[in-house]
PDB file of N, H, CA, C and O in Angstrom:
ATOM      1  N   MET A   1      25.030  -2.607   8.830  1.00  0.00           N
ATOM      2  CA  MET A   1      23.891  -2.987   8.030  1.00  0.00           C
ATOM      3  C   MET A   1      22.839  -1.883   8.108  1.00  0.00           C
ATOM      4  O   MET A   1      22.499  -1.432   9.202  1.00  0.00           O
ATOM      5  N   ALA A   2      22.332  -1.453   6.987  1.00  0.00           N
ATOM      6  H   ALA A   2      22.608  -1.819   6.098  1.00  0.00           H
ATOM      7  CA  ALA A   2      21.338  -0.375   6.935  1.00  0.00           C
ATOM      8  C   ALA A   2      19.965  -0.896   7.351  1.00  0.00           C
ATOM      9  O   ALA A   2      19.585  -2.025   7.042  1.00  0.00           O
ATOM     10  N   VAL A   3      19.248  -0.051   8.050  1.00  0.00           N
ATOM     11  H   VAL A   3      19.558   0.866   8.302  1.00  0.00           H
ATOM     12  CA  VAL A   3      17.895  -0.394   8.467  1.00  0.00           C
ATOM     13  C   VAL A   3      16.951  -0.072   7.312  1.00  0.00           C
ATOM     14  O   VAL A   3      16.982   1.027   6.759  1.00  0.00           O
ATOM     15  N   LYS A   4      16.113  -1.043   6.954  1.00  0.00           N
ATOM     16  H   LYS A   4      16.087  -1.936   7.403  1.00  0.00           H
ATOM     17  CA  LYS A   4      15.180  -0.839   5.849  1.00  0.00           C
ATOM     18  C   LYS A   4      13.994   0.000   6.330  1.00  0.00           C
ATOM     19  O   LYS A   4      13.281  -0.378   7.259  1.00  0.00           O
ATOM     20  N   LYS A   5      13.802   1.144   5.676  1.00  0.00           N
ATOM     21  H   LYS A   5      14.382   1.452   4.921  1.00  0.00           H
ATOM     22  CA  LYS A   5      12.715   2.054   6.038  1.00  0.00           C
ATOM     23  C   LYS A   5      11.398   1.545   5.448  1.00  0.00           C
ATOM     24  O   LYS A   5      11.327   1.201   4.268  1.00  0.00           O
ATOM     25  N   GLU A   6      10.373   1.503   6.271  1.00  0.00           N
ATOM     26  H   GLU A   6      10.430   1.783   7.229  1.00  0.00           H
ATOM     27  CA  GLU A   6       9.065   1.070   5.789  1.00  0.00           C
ATOM     28  C   GLU A   6       8.463   2.161   4.907  1.00  0.00           C
ATOM     29  O   GLU A   6       8.474   3.338   5.265  1.00  0.00           O
ATOM     30  N   ARG A   7       7.944   1.759   3.761  1.00  0.00           N
ATOM     31  H   ARG A   7       7.935   0.803   3.470  1.00  0.00           H
ATOM     32  CA  ARG A   7       7.352   2.708   2.821  1.00  0.00           C
ATOM     33  C   ARG A   7       6.026   3.225   3.365  1.00  0.00           C
ATOM     34  O   ARG A   7       5.284   2.504   4.032  1.00  0.00           O
ATOM     35  N   THR A   8       5.748   4.480   3.067  1.00  0.00           N
ATOM     36  H   THR A   8       6.351   5.066   2.525  1.00  0.00           H
ATOM     37  CA  THR A   8       4.493   5.071   3.503  1.00  0.00           C
ATOM     38  C   THR A   8       3.355   4.602   2.601  1.00  0.00           C
ATOM     39  O   THR A   8       3.589   4.041   1.530  1.00  0.00           O
ATOM     40  N   ILE A   9       2.135   4.835   3.039  1.00  0.00           N
ATOM     41  H   ILE A   9       1.945   5.291   3.908  1.00  0.00           H
ATOM     42  CA  ILE A   9       0.966   4.502   2.234  1.00  0.00           C
ATOM     43  C   ILE A   9       1.010   5.276   0.922  1.00  0.00           C
ATOM     44  O   ILE A   9       0.700   4.730  -0.137  1.00  0.00           O
ATOM     45  N   GLU A  10       1.390   6.535   0.993  1.00  0.00           N
ATOM     46  H   GLU A  10       1.641   6.978   1.854  1.00  0.00           H
ATOM     47  CA  GLU A  10       1.449   7.377  -0.203  1.00  0.00           C
ATOM     48  C   GLU A  10       2.457   6.843  -1.211  1.00  0.00           C
ATOM     49  O   GLU A  10       2.179   6.807  -2.409  1.00  0.00           O
ATOM     50  N   GLU A  11       3.630   6.428  -0.728  1.00  0.00           N
ATOM     51  H   GLU A  11       3.856   6.457   0.245  1.00  0.00           H
ATOM     52  CA  GLU A  11       4.652   5.871  -1.620  1.00  0.00           C
ATOM     53  C   GLU A  11       4.161   4.578  -2.272  1.00  0.00           C
ATOM     54  O   GLU A  11       4.378   4.347  -3.462  1.00  0.00           O
ATOM     55  N   THR A  12       3.510   3.756  -1.490  1.00  0.00           N
ATOM     56  H   THR A  12       3.334   3.943  -0.524  1.00  0.00           H
ATOM     57  CA  THR A  12       2.986   2.492  -2.006  1.00  0.00           C
ATOM     58  C   THR A  12       1.906   2.739  -3.047  1.00  0.00           C
ATOM     59  O   THR A  12       1.863   2.057  -4.071  1.00  0.00           O
ATOM     60  N   LEU A  13       1.033   3.710  -2.793  1.00  0.00           N
ATOM     61  H   LEU A  13       1.068   4.264  -1.962  1.00  0.00           H
ATOM     62  CA  LEU A  13      -0.013   4.031  -3.766  1.00  0.00           C
ATOM     63  C   LEU A  13       0.575   4.584  -5.061  1.00  0.00           C
ATOM     64  O   LEU A  13       0.058   4.314  -6.145  1.00  0.00           O
ATOM     65  N   LYS A  14       1.646   5.350  -4.952  1.00  0.00           N
ATOM     66  H   LYS A  14       2.067   5.569  -4.071  1.00  0.00           H
ATOM     67  CA  LYS A  14       2.308   5.880  -6.147  1.00  0.00           C
ATOM     68  C   LYS A  14       2.864   4.733  -6.994  1.00  0.00           C
ATOM     69  O   LYS A  14       2.721   4.728  -8.217  1.00  0.00           O
ATOM     70  N   ASP A  15       3.496   3.767  -6.336  1.00  0.00           N
ATOM     71  H   ASP A  15       3.613   3.771  -5.343  1.00  0.00           H
ATOM     72  CA  ASP A  15       4.011   2.590  -7.052  1.00  0.00           C
ATOM     73  C   ASP A  15       2.870   1.836  -7.736  1.00  0.00           C
ATOM     74  O   ASP A  15       3.008   1.374  -8.869  1.00  0.00           O
ATOM     75  N   LEU A  16       1.757   1.720  -7.042  1.00  0.00           N
ATOM     76  H   LEU A  16       1.644   2.095  -6.122  1.00  0.00           H
ATOM     77  CA  LEU A  16       0.594   1.031  -7.597  1.00  0.00           C
ATOM     78  C   LEU A  16       0.054   1.773  -8.823  1.00  0.00           C
ATOM     79  O   LEU A  16      -0.306   1.151  -9.822  1.00  0.00           O
ATOM     80  N   GLU A  17       0.002   3.081  -8.740  1.00  0.00           N
ATOM     81  H   GLU A  17       0.295   3.586  -7.928  1.00  0.00           H
ATOM     82  CA  GLU A  17      -0.459   3.882  -9.882  1.00  0.00           C
ATOM     83  C   GLU A  17       0.446   3.687 -11.097  1.00  0.00           C
ATOM     84  O   GLU A  17      -0.036   3.609 -12.227  1.00  0.00           O
ATOM     85  N   GLU A  18       1.758   3.609 -10.866  1.00  0.00           N
ATOM     86  H   GLU A  18       2.150   3.672  -9.948  1.00  0.00           H
ATOM     87  CA  GLU A  18       2.696   3.403 -11.972  1.00  0.00           C
ATOM     88  C   GLU A  18       2.504   2.033 -12.615  1.00  0.00           C
ATOM     89  O   GLU A  18       2.595   1.896 -13.834  1.00  0.00           O
ATOM     90  N   LEU A  19       2.240   1.026 -11.796  1.00  0.00           N
ATOM     91  H   LEU A  19       2.166   1.137 -10.805  1.00  0.00           H
ATOM     92  CA  LEU A  19       1.970  -0.304 -12.336  1.00  0.00           C
ATOM     93  C   LEU A  19       0.694  -0.307 -13.174  1.00  0.00           C
ATOM     94  O   LEU A  19       0.643  -0.933 -14.233  1.00  0.00           O
ATOM     95  N   ILE A  20      -0.315   0.382 -12.707  1.00  0.00           N
ATOM     96  H   ILE A  20      -0.274   0.891 -11.847  1.00  0.00           H
ATOM     97  CA  ILE A  20      -1.581   0.455 -13.438  1.00  0.00           C
ATOM     98  C   ILE A  20      -1.362   1.116 -14.795  1.00  0.00           C
ATOM     99  O   ILE A  20      -1.913   0.667 -15.800  1.00  0.00           O
ATOM    100  N   LYS A  21      -0.566   2.173 -14.830  1.00  0.00           N
ATOM    101  H   LYS A  21      -0.119   2.538 -14.013  1.00  0.00           H
ATOM    102  CA  LYS A  21      -0.266   2.843 -16.101  1.00  0.00           C
ATOM    103  C   LYS A  21       0.414   1.886 -17.067  1.00  0.00           C
ATOM    104  O   LYS A  21       0.093   1.867 -18.255  1.00  0.00           O
ATOM    105  N   LYS A  22       1.355   1.090 -16.560  1.00  0.00           N
ATOM    106  H   LYS A  22       1.615   1.106 -15.594  1.00  0.00           H
ATOM    107  CA  LYS A  22       2.041   0.124 -17.412  1.00  0.00           C
ATOM    108  C   LYS A  22       1.060  -0.903 -17.968  1.00  0.00           C
ATOM    109  O   LYS A  22       1.127  -1.264 -19.143  1.00  0.00           O
ATOM    110  N   LEU A  23       0.148  -1.369 -17.113  1.00  0.00           N
ATOM    111  H   LEU A  23       0.094  -1.075 -16.159  1.00  0.00           H
ATOM    112  CA  LEU A  23      -0.839  -2.354 -17.566  1.00  0.00           C
ATOM    113  C   LEU A  23      -1.797  -1.749 -18.585  1.00  0.00           C
ATOM    114  O   LEU A  23      -2.148  -2.393 -19.574  1.00  0.00           O
ATOM    115  N   GLU A  24      -2.214  -0.520 -18.342  1.00  0.00           N
ATOM    116  H   GLU A  24      -1.929   0.003 -17.539  1.00  0.00           H
ATOM    117  CA  GLU A  24      -3.172   0.130 -19.236  1.00  0.00           C
ATOM    118  C   GLU A  24      -2.552   0.521 -20.577  1.00  0.00           C
ATOM    119  O   GLU A  24      -3.270   0.699 -21.561  1.00  0.00           O
ATOM    120  N   SER A  25      -1.228   0.656 -20.623  1.00  0.00           N
ATOM    121  H   SER A  25      -0.645   0.511 -19.824  1.00  0.00           H
ATOM    122  CA  SER A  25      -0.583   1.063 -21.872  1.00  0.00           C
ATOM    123  C   SER A  25      -0.729  -0.003 -22.957  1.00  0.00           C
ATOM    124  O   SER A  25      -0.708   0.316 -24.145  1.00  0.00           O
ATOM    125  N   GLY A  26      -0.874  -1.246 -22.562  1.00  0.00           N
ATOM    126  H   GLY A  26      -0.891  -1.505 -21.596  1.00  0.00           H
ATOM    127  CA  GLY A  26      -1.009  -2.329 -23.525  1.00  0.00           C
ATOM    128  C   GLY A  26       0.293  -2.712 -24.192  1.00  0.00           C
ATOM    129  O   GLY A  26       0.295  -3.504 -25.134  1.00  0.00           O
ATOM    130  N   GLU A  27       1.403  -2.164 -23.720  1.00  0.00           N
ATOM    131  H   GLU A  27       1.401  -1.521 -22.955  1.00  0.00           H
ATOM    132  CA  GLU A  27       2.698  -2.426 -24.337  1.00  0.00           C
ATOM    133  C   GLU A  27       3.458  -3.562 -23.658  1.00  0.00           C
ATOM    134  O   GLU A  27       4.564  -3.902 -24.078  1.00  0.00           O
ATOM    135  N   SER A  28       2.883  -4.144 -22.624  1.00  0.00           N
ATOM    136  H   SER A  28       1.984  -3.868 -22.283  1.00  0.00           H
ATOM    137  CA  SER A  28       3.556  -5.198 -21.874  1.00  0.00           C
ATOM    138  C   SER A  28       3.202  -6.565 -22.456  1.00  0.00           C
ATOM    139  O   SER A  28       2.106  -6.778 -22.974  1.00  0.00           O
ATOM    140  N   SER A  29       4.163  -7.480 -22.356  1.00  0.00           N
ATOM    141  H   SER A  29       5.053  -7.307 -21.935  1.00  0.00           H
ATOM    142  CA  SER A  29       3.879  -8.858 -22.748  1.00  0.00           C
ATOM    143  C   SER A  29       2.953  -9.485 -21.709  1.00  0.00           C
ATOM    144  O   SER A  29       2.735  -8.921 -20.637  1.00  0.00           O
ATOM    145  N   LEU A  30       2.423 -10.630 -22.030  1.00  0.00           N
ATOM    146  H   LEU A  30       2.600 -11.089 -22.901  1.00  0.00           H
ATOM    147  CA  LEU A  30       1.534 -11.318 -21.098  1.00  0.00           C
ATOM    148  C   LEU A  30       2.271 -11.646 -19.805  1.00  0.00           C
ATOM    149  O   LEU A  30       1.723 -11.487 -18.714  1.00  0.00           O
ATOM    150  N   GLU A  31       3.506 -12.100 -19.930  1.00  0.00           N
ATOM    151  H   GLU A  31       3.951 -12.228 -20.816  1.00  0.00           H
ATOM    152  CA  GLU A  31       4.301 -12.442 -18.744  1.00  0.00           C
ATOM    153  C   GLU A  31       4.545 -11.210 -17.870  1.00  0.00           C
ATOM    154  O   GLU A  31       4.423 -11.270 -16.646  1.00  0.00           O
ATOM    155  N   GLU A  32       4.892 -10.092 -18.516  1.00  0.00           N
ATOM    156  H   GLU A  32       4.991 -10.044 -19.510  1.00  0.00           H
ATOM    157  CA  GLU A  32       5.107  -8.852 -17.770  1.00  0.00           C
ATOM    158  C   GLU A  32       3.816  -8.405 -17.089  1.00  0.00           C
ATOM    159  O   GLU A  32       3.837  -7.945 -15.948  1.00  0.00           O
ATOM    160  N   SER A  33       2.707  -8.542 -17.786  1.00  0.00           N
ATOM    161  H   SER A  33       2.690  -8.916 -18.714  1.00  0.00           H
ATOM    162  CA  SER A  33       1.413  -8.149 -17.215  1.00  0.00           C
ATOM    163  C   SER A  33       1.094  -8.962 -15.971  1.00  0.00           C
ATOM    164  O   SER A  33       0.601  -8.423 -14.981  1.00  0.00           O
ATOM    165  N   PHE A  34       1.376 -10.267 -16.020  1.00  0.00           N
ATOM    166  H   PHE A  34       1.777 -10.706 -16.825  1.00  0.00           H
ATOM    167  CA  PHE A  34       1.154 -11.108 -14.838  1.00  0.00           C
ATOM    168  C   PHE A  34       2.055 -10.679 -13.689  1.00  0.00           C
ATOM    169  O   PHE A  34       1.626 -10.662 -12.535  1.00  0.00           O
ATOM    170  N   GLU A  35       3.303 -10.333 -13.998  1.00  0.00           N
ATOM    171  H   GLU A  35       3.652 -10.347 -14.935  1.00  0.00           H
ATOM    172  CA  GLU A  35       4.224  -9.866 -12.955  1.00  0.00           C
ATOM    173  C   GLU A  35       3.729  -8.551 -12.351  1.00  0.00           C
ATOM    174  O   GLU A  35       3.755  -8.372 -11.133  1.00  0.00           O
ATOM    175  N   TYR A  36       3.281  -7.638 -13.207  1.00  0.00           N
ATOM    176  H   TYR A  36       3.260  -7.783 -14.196  1.00  0.00           H
ATOM    177  CA  TYR A  36       2.744  -6.361 -12.717  1.00  0.00           C
ATOM    178  C   TYR A  36       1.525  -6.598 -11.833  1.00  0.00           C
ATOM    179  O   TYR A  36       1.374  -5.973 -10.783  1.00  0.00           O
ATOM    180  N   TYR A  37       0.657  -7.509 -12.272  1.00  0.00           N
ATOM    181  H   TYR A  37       0.780  -8.016 -13.125  1.00  0.00           H
ATOM    182  CA  TYR A  37      -0.553  -7.817 -11.504  1.00  0.00           C
ATOM    183  C   TYR A  37      -0.176  -8.366 -10.129  1.00  0.00           C
ATOM    184  O   TYR A  37      -0.710  -7.931  -9.108  1.00  0.00           O
ATOM    185  N   GLU A  38       0.754  -9.331 -10.116  1.00  0.00           N
ATOM    186  H   GLU A  38       1.187  -9.684 -10.945  1.00  0.00           H
ATOM    187  CA  GLU A  38       1.171  -9.934  -8.851  1.00  0.00           C
ATOM    188  C   GLU A  38       1.786  -8.883  -7.921  1.00  0.00           C
ATOM    189  O   GLU A  38       1.479  -8.841  -6.729  1.00  0.00           O
ATOM    190  N   THR A  39       2.646  -8.046  -8.472  1.00  0.00           N
ATOM    191  H   THR A  39       2.895  -8.080  -9.440  1.00  0.00           H
ATOM    192  CA  THR A  39       3.261  -6.978  -7.678  1.00  0.00           C
ATOM    193  C   THR A  39       2.196  -6.018  -7.173  1.00  0.00           C
ATOM    194  O   THR A  39       2.240  -5.590  -6.020  1.00  0.00           O
ATOM    195  N   GLY A  40       1.238  -5.677  -8.029  1.00  0.00           N
ATOM    196  H   GLY A  40       1.201  -6.025  -8.966  1.00  0.00           H
ATOM    197  CA  GLY A  40       0.149  -4.785  -7.647  1.00  0.00           C
ATOM    198  C   GLY A  40      -0.678  -5.347  -6.501  1.00  0.00           C
ATOM    199  O   GLY A  40      -1.053  -4.618  -5.583  1.00  0.00           O
ATOM    200  N   MET A  41      -0.959  -6.638  -6.555  1.00  0.00           N
ATOM    201  H   MET A  41      -0.655  -7.230  -7.301  1.00  0.00           H
ATOM    202  CA  MET A  41      -1.740  -7.257  -5.480  1.00  0.00           C
ATOM    203  C   MET A  41      -0.974  -7.215  -4.158  1.00  0.00           C
ATOM    204  O   MET A  41      -1.573  -7.034  -3.098  1.00  0.00           O
ATOM    205  N   LYS A  42       0.341  -7.380  -4.221  1.00  0.00           N
ATOM    206  H   LYS A  42       0.827  -7.527  -5.082  1.00  0.00           H
ATOM    207  CA  LYS A  42       1.156  -7.277  -3.004  1.00  0.00           C
ATOM    208  C   LYS A  42       1.120  -5.848  -2.454  1.00  0.00           C
ATOM    209  O   LYS A  42       1.062  -5.641  -1.242  1.00  0.00           O
ATOM    210  N   LEU A  43       1.155  -4.869  -3.361  1.00  0.00           N
ATOM    211  H   LEU A  43       1.202  -5.037  -4.345  1.00  0.00           H
ATOM    212  CA  LEU A  43       1.085  -3.467  -2.928  1.00  0.00           C
ATOM    213  C   LEU A  43      -0.269  -3.149  -2.298  1.00  0.00           C
ATOM    214  O   LEU A  43      -0.335  -2.434  -1.298  1.00  0.00           O
ATOM    215  N   VAL A  44      -1.344  -3.675  -2.874  1.00  0.00           N
ATOM    216  H   VAL A  44      -1.291  -4.255  -3.687  1.00  0.00           H
ATOM    217  CA  VAL A  44      -2.682  -3.465  -2.308  1.00  0.00           C
ATOM    218  C   VAL A  44      -2.754  -4.068  -0.907  1.00  0.00           C
ATOM    219  O   VAL A  44      -3.289  -3.448   0.013  1.00  0.00           O
ATOM    220  N   LYS A  45      -2.216  -5.278  -0.747  1.00  0.00           N
ATOM    221  H   LYS A  45      -1.782  -5.781  -1.494  1.00  0.00           H
ATOM    222  CA  LYS A  45      -2.221  -5.915   0.573  1.00  0.00           C
ATOM    223  C   LYS A  45      -1.410  -5.087   1.564  1.00  0.00           C
ATOM    224  O   LYS A  45      -1.810  -4.918   2.716  1.00  0.00           O
ATOM    225  N   SER A  46      -0.277  -4.575   1.113  1.00  0.00           N
ATOM    226  H   SER A  46       0.048  -4.712   0.177  1.00  0.00           H
ATOM    227  CA  SER A  46       0.556  -3.738   1.978  1.00  0.00           C
ATOM    228  C   SER A  46      -0.209  -2.495   2.435  1.00  0.00           C
ATOM    229  O   SER A  46      -0.160  -2.130   3.610  1.00  0.00           O
ATOM    230  N   CYS A  47      -0.916  -1.843   1.503  1.00  0.00           N
ATOM    231  H   CYS A  47      -0.955  -2.139   0.549  1.00  0.00           H
ATOM    232  CA  CYS A  47      -1.710  -0.656   1.855  1.00  0.00           C
ATOM    233  C   CYS A  47      -2.793  -1.015   2.861  1.00  0.00           C
ATOM    234  O   CYS A  47      -2.992  -0.303   3.846  1.00  0.00           O
ATOM    235  N   ASN A  48      -3.490  -2.117   2.615  1.00  0.00           N
ATOM    236  H   ASN A  48      -3.328  -2.695   1.815  1.00  0.00           H
ATOM    237  CA  ASN A  48      -4.547  -2.548   3.532  1.00  0.00           C
ATOM    238  C   ASN A  48      -3.988  -2.816   4.925  1.00  0.00           C
ATOM    239  O   ASN A  48      -4.598  -2.435   5.924  1.00  0.00           O
ATOM    240  N   ASP A  49      -2.832  -3.471   4.992  1.00  0.00           N
ATOM    241  H   ASP A  49      -2.337  -3.781   4.180  1.00  0.00           H
ATOM    242  CA  ASP A  49      -2.209  -3.758   6.288  1.00  0.00           C
ATOM    243  C   ASP A  49      -1.856  -2.469   7.023  1.00  0.00           C
ATOM    244  O   ASP A  49      -2.062  -2.357   8.232  1.00  0.00           O
ATOM    245  N   LYS A  50      -1.322  -1.498   6.285  1.00  0.00           N
ATOM    246  H   LYS A  50      -1.154  -1.589   5.303  1.00  0.00           H
ATOM    247  CA  LYS A  50      -0.944  -0.227   6.907  1.00  0.00           C
ATOM    248  C   LYS A  50      -2.179   0.539   7.390  1.00  0.00           C
ATOM    249  O   LYS A  50      -2.157   1.144   8.462  1.00  0.00           O
ATOM    250  N   ILE A  51      -3.237   0.512   6.609  1.00  0.00           N
ATOM    251  H   ILE A  51      -3.255   0.021   5.738  1.00  0.00           H
ATOM    252  CA  ILE A  51      -4.471   1.185   7.010  1.00  0.00           C
ATOM    253  C   ILE A  51      -5.055   0.514   8.246  1.00  0.00           C
ATOM    254  O   ILE A  51      -5.519   1.194   9.160  1.00  0.00           O
ATOM    255  N   ASP A  52      -5.035  -0.824   8.279  1.00  0.00           N
ATOM    256  H   ASP A  52      -4.657  -1.377   7.536  1.00  0.00           H
ATOM    257  CA  ASP A  52      -5.512  -1.552   9.460  1.00  0.00           C
ATOM    258  C   ASP A  52      -4.716  -1.166  10.701  1.00  0.00           C
ATOM    259  O   ASP A  52      -5.276  -1.009  11.786  1.00  0.00           O
ATOM    260  N   LYS A  53      -3.401  -1.016  10.531  1.00  0.00           N
ATOM    261  H   LYS A  53      -2.946  -1.143   9.649  1.00  0.00           H
ATOM    262  CA  LYS A  53      -2.537  -0.644  11.661  1.00  0.00           C
ATOM    263  C   LYS A  53      -2.938   0.738  12.202  1.00  0.00           C
ATOM    264  O   LYS A  53      -2.994   0.940  13.415  1.00  0.00           O
ATOM    265  N   VAL A  54      -3.211   1.672  11.305  1.00  0.00           N
ATOM    266  H   VAL A  54      -3.165   1.507  10.320  1.00  0.00           H
ATOM    267  CA  VAL A  54      -3.627   3.022  11.714  1.00  0.00           C
ATOM    268  C   VAL A  54      -4.981   2.957  12.422  1.00  0.00           C
ATOM    269  O   VAL A  54      -5.183   3.618  13.440  1.00  0.00           O
ATOM    270  N   GLU A  55      -5.903   2.162  11.886  1.00  0.00           N
ATOM    271  H   GLU A  55      -5.739   1.624  11.059  1.00  0.00           H
ATOM    272  CA  GLU A  55      -7.221   2.039  12.525  1.00  0.00           C
ATOM    273  C   GLU A  55      -7.095   1.474  13.932  1.00  0.00           C
ATOM    274  O   GLU A  55      -7.805   1.911  14.838  1.00  0.00           O
ATOM    275  N   LYS A  56      -6.200   0.510  14.126  1.00  0.00           N
ATOM    276  H   LYS A  56      -5.623   0.156  13.390  1.00  0.00           H
ATOM    277  CA  LYS A  56      -6.001  -0.068  15.459  1.00  0.00           C
ATOM    278  C   LYS A  56      -5.433   0.969  16.420  1.00  0.00           C
ATOM    279  O   LYS A  56      -5.785   0.980  17.600  1.00  0.00           O
ATOM    280  N   LYS A  57      -4.559   1.839  15.923  1.00  0.00           N
ATOM    281  H   LYS A  57      -4.273   1.830  14.965  1.00  0.00           H
ATOM    282  CA  LYS A  57      -4.025   2.903  16.774  1.00  0.00           C
ATOM    283  C   LYS A  57      -5.138   3.850  17.199  1.00  0.00           C
ATOM    284  O   LYS A  57      -5.164   4.306  18.343  1.00  0.00           O
ATOM    285  N   ILE A  58      -6.055   4.148  16.288  1.00  0.00           N
ATOM    286  H   ILE A  58      -6.034   3.778  15.359  1.00  0.00           H
ATOM    287  CA  ILE A  58      -7.176   5.027  16.614  1.00  0.00           C
ATOM    288  C   ILE A  58      -8.053   4.377  17.665  1.00  0.00           C
ATOM    289  O   ILE A  58      -8.510   5.049  18.589  1.00  0.00           O
ATOM    290  N   ILE A  59      -8.297   3.079  17.539  1.00  0.00           N
ATOM    291  H   ILE A  59      -7.926   2.533  16.788  1.00  0.00           H
ATOM    292  CA  ILE A  59      -9.113   2.363  18.511  1.00  0.00           C
ATOM    293  C   ILE A  59      -8.442   2.396  19.877  1.00  0.00           C
ATOM    294  O   ILE A  59      -9.113   2.578  20.893  1.00  0.00           O
ATOM    295  N   VAL A  60      -7.128   2.222  19.912  1.00  0.00           N
ATOM    296  H   VAL A  60      -6.582   2.074  19.087  1.00  0.00           H
ATOM    297  CA  VAL A  60      -6.391   2.274  21.178  1.00  0.00           C
ATOM    298  C   VAL A  60      -6.545   3.653  21.803  1.00  0.00           C
ATOM    299  O   VAL A  60      -6.742   3.759  23.013  1.00  0.00           O
ATOM    300  N   LEU A  61      -6.461   4.703  21.011  1.00  0.00           N
ATOM    301  H   LEU A  61      -6.301   4.617  20.027  1.00  0.00           H
ATOM    302  CA  LEU A  61      -6.635   6.047  21.532  1.00  0.00           C
ATOM    303  C   LEU A  61      -8.031   6.214  22.121  1.00  0.00           C
ATOM    304  O   LEU A  61      -8.190   6.838  23.170  1.00  0.00           O
ATOM    305  N   GLU A  62      -9.036   5.665  21.458  1.00  0.00           N
ATOM    306  H   GLU A  62      -8.907   5.159  20.606  1.00  0.00           H
ATOM    307  CA  GLU A  62     -10.398   5.757  21.975  1.00  0.00           C
ATOM    308  C   GLU A  62     -10.519   5.054  23.319  1.00  0.00           C
ATOM    309  O   GLU A  62     -11.143   5.579  24.241  1.00  0.00           O
ATOM    310  N   GLU A  63      -9.933   3.880  23.434  1.00  0.00           N
ATOM    311  H   GLU A  63      -9.426   3.454  22.685  1.00  0.00           H
ATOM    312  CA  GLU A  63     -10.022   3.116  24.671  1.00  0.00           C
ATOM    313  C   GLU A  63      -9.300   3.814  25.816  1.00  0.00           C
ATOM    314  O   GLU A  63      -9.671   3.642  26.977  1.00  0.00           O
ATOM    315  N   ASN A  64      -8.291   4.588  25.507  1.00  0.00           N
ATOM    316  H   ASN A  64      -7.990   4.728  24.564  1.00  0.00           H
ATOM    317  CA  ASN A  64      -7.557   5.327  26.532  1.00  0.00           C
ATOM    318  C   ASN A  64      -8.252   6.615  26.922  1.00  0.00           C
ATOM    319  O   ASN A  64      -7.805   7.310  27.835  1.00  0.00           O
ATOM    320  N   GLY A  65      -9.346   6.944  26.240  1.00  0.00           N
ATOM    321  H   GLY A  65      -9.709   6.380  25.499  1.00  0.00           H
ATOM    322  CA  GLY A  65     -10.087   8.125  26.577  1.00  0.00           C
ATOM    323  C   GLY A  65      -9.519   9.411  25.999  1.00  0.00           C
ATOM    324  O   GLY A  65      -9.979  10.502  26.337  1.00  0.00           O
ATOM    325  N   GLU A  66      -8.549   9.293  25.155  1.00  0.00           N
ATOM    326  H   GLU A  66      -8.175   8.407  24.881  1.00  0.00           H
ATOM    327  CA  GLU A  66      -7.982  10.481  24.552  1.00  0.00           C
ATOM    328  C   GLU A  66      -8.860  10.955  23.413  1.00  0.00           C
ATOM    329  O   GLU A  66      -9.547  10.166  22.764  1.00  0.00           O
ATOM    330  N   GLU A  67      -8.825  12.257  23.180  1.00  0.00           N
ATOM    331  H   GLU A  67      -8.267  12.898  23.707  1.00  0.00           H
ATOM    332  CA  GLU A  67      -9.595  12.813  22.097  1.00  0.00           C
ATOM    333  C   GLU A  67      -8.855  12.617  20.783  1.00  0.00           C
ATOM    334  O   GLU A  67      -7.626  12.638  20.729  1.00  0.00           O
ATOM    335  N   HIS A  68      -9.632  12.428  19.731  1.00  0.00           N
ATOM    336  H   HIS A  68     -10.631  12.412  19.775  1.00  0.00           H
ATOM    337  CA  HIS A  68      -9.039  12.299  18.410  1.00  0.00           C
ATOM    338  C   HIS A  68     -10.042  12.807  17.378  1.00  0.00           C
ATOM    339  O   HIS A  68     -11.231  12.953  17.660  1.00  0.00           O
ATOM    340  N   GLU A  69      -9.550  13.061  16.220  1.00  0.00           N
ATOM    341  H   GLU A  69      -8.584  12.941  15.991  1.00  0.00           H
ATOM    342  CA  GLU A  69     -10.389  13.571  15.152  1.00  0.00           C
ATOM    343  C   GLU A  69     -10.227  12.666  13.943  1.00  0.00           C
ATOM    344  O   GLU A  69      -9.108  12.400  13.505  1.00  0.00           O
ATOM    345  N   LEU A  70     -11.343  12.192  13.403  1.00  0.00           N
ATOM    346  H   LEU A  70     -12.253  12.408  13.759  1.00  0.00           H
ATOM    347  CA  LEU A  70     -11.287  11.321  12.223  1.00  0.00           C
ATOM    348  C   LEU A  70     -11.474  12.117  10.964  1.00  0.00           C
ATOM    349  O   LEU A  70     -11.457  11.554   9.869  1.00  0.00           O
TER     350      LEU A  70
END
């Protein structure tokens, strides 16, 4: 069984940009637009979760006294 690779923030943002282009084109049906919107909201949540995870890692580094650069 193949291990599913977690998508990077950049990959997720690219997918989100493509969905936005589809919505802005005006060529989608109402049903398709709702599907794009729902998928887009899931992608936004995924990005937020990944960013939160990175922020928590930075906080852990601070608590350990290690130097870091923001």
